[in-house]
Backbone as CSV, one residue per row, in Angstrom:
resi,resn,N_x,N_y,N_z,CA_x,CA_y,CA_z,C_x,C_y,C_z
1,MET,21.264,-202.165,-45.062,20.072,-201.457,-45.004,19.541,-200.066,-45.694
2,GLN,18.841,-199.684,-46.484,18.496,-198.186,-47.010,18.437,-197.244,-46.467
3,ARG,18.685,-196.274,-46.338,18.227,-194.967,-45.680,16.508,-194.908,-45.918
4,PRO,15.829,-194.574,-44.636,14.697,-194.092,-44.784,14.200,-193.062,-45.453
5,SER,15.195,-192.454,-45.365,14.739,-191.131,-46.192,14.319,-191.272,-47.765
6,LYS,14.904,-191.801,-48.461,14.876,-192.423,-49.596,13.375,-192.718,-49.999
7,ILE,12.878,-193.629,-49.104,11.596,-194.499,-49.266,10.410,-193.123,-48.789
8,TRP,10.702,-192.219,-48.083,9.889,-191.132,-47.874,9.779,-190.155,-48.599
9,ARG,11.006,-189.968,-49.454,10.759,-189.225,-50.480,10.127,-189.434,-51.896
10,GLN,10.095,-191.148,-51.933,9.429,-191.793,-53.118,7.529,-191.561,-52.506
11,ARG,7.441,-191.635,-51.314,6.116,-191.835,-50.754,5.569,-190.022,-51.108
12,LEU,6.653,-189.179,-50.501,6.015,-187.866,-50.707,5.573,-187.394,-52.335
13,ARG,7.004,-188.124,-53.178,6.494,-187.905,-54.598,4.969,-188.526,-55.261
14,TRP,4.675,-189.593,-54.540,3.530,-190.243,-55.072,2.330,-189.486,-54.419
15,LEU,2.612,-189.135,-53.202,1.635,-188.071,-52.418,1.195,-187.094,-53.303
16,GLY,2.289,-186.433,-53.627,2.123,-185.092,-54.484,1.266,-185.261,-55.803
17,PHE,1.939,-186.289,-56.605,1.247,-186.817,-57.731,-0.334,-187.124,-57.521
18,GLY,-0.568,-187.670,-56.365,-2.016,-188.116,-56.043,-2.902,-186.839,-55.730
19,THR,-2.273,-185.804,-55.002,-3.117,-184.703,-54.747,-3.120,-184.015,-56.160
20,PHE,-2.173,-183.721,-57.086,-2.057,-182.877,-57.812,-3.613,-183.730,-59.259
21,GLY,-3.458,-184.888,-58.912,-4.318,-185.774,-60.161,-5.491,-185.442,-59.399
22,TRP,-6.082,-185.520,-58.311,-7.357,-185.149,-57.409,-7.659,-183.739,-57.935
23,LEU,-6.935,-182.843,-57.806,-7.146,-181.690,-58.178,-7.546,-181.461,-59.777
24,LEU,-7.272,-181.916,-60.138,-7.466,-182.002,-62.177,-8.560,-182.718,-62.159
25,PHE,-8.393,-183.709,-61.549,-10.002,-184.704,-61.914,-11.167,-183.619,-61.355
26,LEU,-11.073,-183.048,-60.233,-12.182,-181.979,-59.508,-12.251,-180.901,-60.846
27,ALA,-11.040,-180.372,-61.079,-11.314,-179.257,-62.309,-12.321,-179.625,-63.419
28,LEU,-11.936,-181.104,-63.635,-12.190,-181.491,-65.153,-13.915,-181.902,-64.915
29,SER,-14.286,-182.141,-63.882,-15.703,-182.862,-63.202,-16.635,-181.691,-63.418
30,VAL,-15.960,-180.211,-62.656,-17.006,-179.442,-62.852,-17.437,-178.944,-64.121
């Protein structure tokens, strides 16, 4: 079995990219 930390790290990375994308989208839409 893989360590859960690896999965959480991947999820956190995706979450970070998501929030960054949203901020970029909001900045461009204004």
